[in-house]
C-alpha positions in Angstrom: 0.1 0.0 0.1 1.4 3.3 -0.8 1.1 6.4 1.0 1.2 9.8 -1.0 0.2 13.5 -0.5 0.9 17.0 -2.0 0.8 20.4 -0.9 -2.0 23.0 -1.8 -1.4 26.7 -1.2 -4.3 28.8 -0.2 -4.9 32.7 0.2 -7.7 35.0 1.2 -10.0 36.2 -1.6 -10.3 40.0 -1.7 -13.6 41.6 -0.7 -15.3 44.8 -1.1 -16.7 46.9 1.9 -20.0 45.5 2.9 -22.0 48.5 1.2 -20.4 47.6 -2.2 -20.1 43.9 -2.5 -21.2 42.1 -5.6 -20.4 38.7 -4.4 -22.6 35.4 -5.4 -24.7 34.8 -2.5 -25.1 31.3 -1.1 -26.6 30.2 2.3 -27.1 27.0 3.9 -28.4 26.1 7.4 -26.1 25.1 10.3 -22.7 23.8 10.0 -20.7 20.7 11.4 -20.9 20.7 15.1 -23.4 23.6 15.1 -26.8 23.6 17.0 -28.3 26.7 15.7 -30.6 27.3 12.9 -29.0 30.4 11.5 -29.1 30.9 7.7 -25.4 31.0 6.8 -23.5 33.0 4.3 -20.8 31.6 2.2 -17.2 32.7 2.8 -18.1 33.4 6.3 -16.7 31.7 9.3 -19.2 31.1 12.2 -17.7 31.2 15.5 -19.8 28.7 17.4 -18.3 26.1 15.3 -14.8 26.8 16.4 -15.0 28.7 19.9 -16.0 27.8 23.3 -17.1 31.0 24.4 -18.4 34.0 22.5 -16.5 37.2 21.3 -18.0 40.4 22.5 -17.1 43.9 21.0 -18.3 47.4 21.7 -19.9 49.4 18.8 -17.7 52.7 18.1 -20.3 54.6 16.1 -23.8 54.1 15.2 -23.8 50.6 13.1 -26.4 49.9 10.4 -27.2 46.4 10.3 -27.9 44.5 7.2 -29.6 40.9 6.6 -26.7 39.7 4.5 -23.4 40.3 2.8 -24.9 42.2 -0.1 -27.0 44.6 2.1 -30.4 43.6 0.7 -32.2 44.6 3.6 -31.5 47.1 6.3 -32.6 45.5 9.8 -31.9 48.4 12.0 -29.1 50.5 13.7 -27.2 49.6 16.7 -26.3 52.6 18.8 -22.6 53.5 19.5 -21.4 51.9 23.0 -23.7 48.9 22.8 -21.9 45.7 23.3 -22.6 43.0 20.9 -22.0 39.3 20.5 -19.9 38.3 17.2 -21.6 35.5 15.4 -19.5 35.3 12.4 -16.7 37.0 10.4 -16.0 37.7 6.8 -13.1 39.5 5.2 -14.7 42.8 5.5 -17.7 42.4 7.7 -19.0 40.8 10.9 -22.2 39.2 11.9 -23.3 40.4 15.3 -26.2 40.0 17.7 -27.3 43.1 19.8 -29.8 45.4 20.5 -30.9 48.0 18.0 -33.1 51.0 18.6 -36.4 49.0 19.0 -35.4 45.3 19.2 -32.6 42.8 19.3 -31.3 42.2 15.8 -28.7 39.7 14.2 -27.0 40.7 11.1 -23.9 42.1 9.2 -22.2 45.2 9.8 -18.9 46.8 8.6 -15.9 46.1 10.7 -15.0 49.7 10.9 -18.0 50.3 13.4 -16.7 48.1 15.7 -13.8 48.3 18.3 -10.8 46.0 17.1 -10.1 42.5 18.2 -6.6 41.7 19.9 -4.2 41.2 16.8 -3.4 37.7 17.7 -7.2 36.7 17.8 -7.6 38.6 14.4 -4.7 36.5 13.0 -6.1 33.3 14.2 -9.5 33.9 12.9 -8.0 35.0 9.5 -6.3 31.5 9.5 -9.4 29.8 10.3 -11.4 31.5 7.4 -8.6 30.7 5.0 -8.7 27.1 6.2 -12.4 27.0 5.9 -12.4 28.1 2.2 -9.9 25.6 1.3 -11.6 22.8 2.9 -14.9 23.7 1.5 -13.1 23.5 -2.0 -11.9 20.2 -1.4 -15.0 18.8 0.0 -17.0 20.0 -3.1 -14.3 18.2 -5.3 -14.6 15.0 -3.2 -11.0 15.1 -2.0 -9.6 14.1 1.3 -6.7 16.0 2.7 -4.1 15.7 5.4 -5.1 18.0 8.3 -8.9 17.5 7.8 -10.9 16.4 10.9 -13.0 13.3 11.1 -16.3 15.2 10.5 -14.7 16.8 7.4 -13.6 13.5 6.1 -17.0 12.1 6.6 -18.5 15.0 4.7 -16.4 13.7 1.7 -16.6 9.8 2.0 -19.5 9.2 4.5 -19.3 6.8 7.4 -16.5 4.4 7.3 -16.9 0.7 6.3 -14.6 -0.2 9.5 -13.3 1.8 12.4 -10.4 0.9 14.6 -8.8 2.7 17.4 -6.1 2.8 20.0 -4.6 4.9 22.5 -0.9 5.0 23.5 1.6 7.5 25.1 1.8 9.4 21.8 -1.9 10.3 21.8 -5.2 8.9 20.3 -5.1 7.2 17.1 -7.9 6.2 14.8 -8.2 4.5 11.4 -11.3 4.7 9.0 -11.2 2.0 6.4 -13.5 2.7 3.3 -13.9 -0.5 1.4 -15.3 -0.6 -2.2 -16.9 -3.8 -3.6 -18.5 -4.9 -6.9 -20.9 -7.7 -7.6 -19.4 -10.6 -9.7 -21.9 -13.1 -11.1 -20.8 -16.7 -10.8 -22.2 -20.1 -11.9 -23.1 -22.4 -9.0 -23.9 -26.1 -9.7 -27.0 -27.3 -7.9 -29.0 -30.5 -8.1 -32.9 -30.6 -8.7 -35.4 -33.0 -7.0 -34.5 -35.7 -9.5 -30.7 -35.4 -9.0 -30.0 -33.6 -12.3 -27.4 -30.8 -12.1 -28.3 -27.3 -13.3 -26.6 -24.0 -12.9 -27.6 -20.6 -11.3 -26.0 -17.1 -11.3 -25.3 -16.0 -7.9 -23.8 -12.6 -7.4 -20.7 -12.5 -5.1 -19.5 -9.3 -3.4 -15.8 -8.8 -4.2 -13.4 -6.1 -2.7 -12.0 -4.0 -5.4 -10.2 -1.3 -3.6 -9.7 0.2 0.0 -8.8 3.6 1.4 -7.6 4.0 4.9 -7.6 7.2 6.6 -5.4 7.6 9.8 -6.1 10.2 12.4 -3.8 11.3 15.2 -5.5 13.2 18.0 -8.5 13.5 15.6 -6.6 15.0 12.7 -5.8 13.3 9.3 -2.1 12.0 9.5 -2.0 9.6 6.6 -4.0 8.4 3.7 -3.5 4.9 2.0 -5.1 3.4 -1.0 -4.8 -0.2 -2.0 -5.6 0.9 -5.8 -4.2 4.1 -7.0 -6.6 5.8 -9.6 -4.4 8.8 -10.6 -5.6 11.0 -7.7 -3.5 12.7 -5.0 -4.2 13.8 -1.5 -3.9 17.5 -0.4 -2.8 19.2 2.7 -4.7 21.8 4.8 -3.8 23.3 8.0 -4.9 21.8 11.3 -7.8 23.3 12.9 -6.5 26.5 15.2 -7.4 27.0 18.8 -7.9 30.6 20.0 -7.0 31.9 23.3 -9.8 34.5 24.3 -8.4 35.4 27.8 -7.3 38.6 26.5 -10.6 39.8 25.2 
């Protein structure tokens, strides 16, 4: 069995300010590990998927809140001095939840209306957004990559045919085996009630290939295939943990 991989570079896409964006909008409901019913924007990182506690920021100047990244509908204005919860981040905007003039709102505001995050947190959130974009591209192409999580692998390949695990002083290791089969017709000789031999066709399930994905501490560390079909595995950065004690 041969192990192989290659490195795929990535970078942030450029974006216009929220008032002038002309991006293609795509939404879906919830994400891996999410328990909310938010309608989600493409190219946005939803913090409930990656953080254990919310980020809270103060509004510097009255902030107009829009329902999506292309500002189709105005939801209200959050007054200066209001503290809001940050729900999601985009290259140029933040989705926040807070109290507007007459009611609580959840929507998108330009980053310039809010106080700045700690530079270290901003750097890690940017890396997370870069990683998410790369992972989503690979998932759409049905490619498994080193550095993916088990949930991301299952979005590509589905549940494994077989799962084995072990724990040692080096950490926790798990192997997902994905086995491909085909049905091969075979003639089987049988005897009828008079003793005469006759033949019937029986479909026999035969293994045609196997892909083994190894996880070290829940992150893909190796990919092996018993039959190479010209494809190659990519590499994505491992998920990032953010320390919010400074916020």
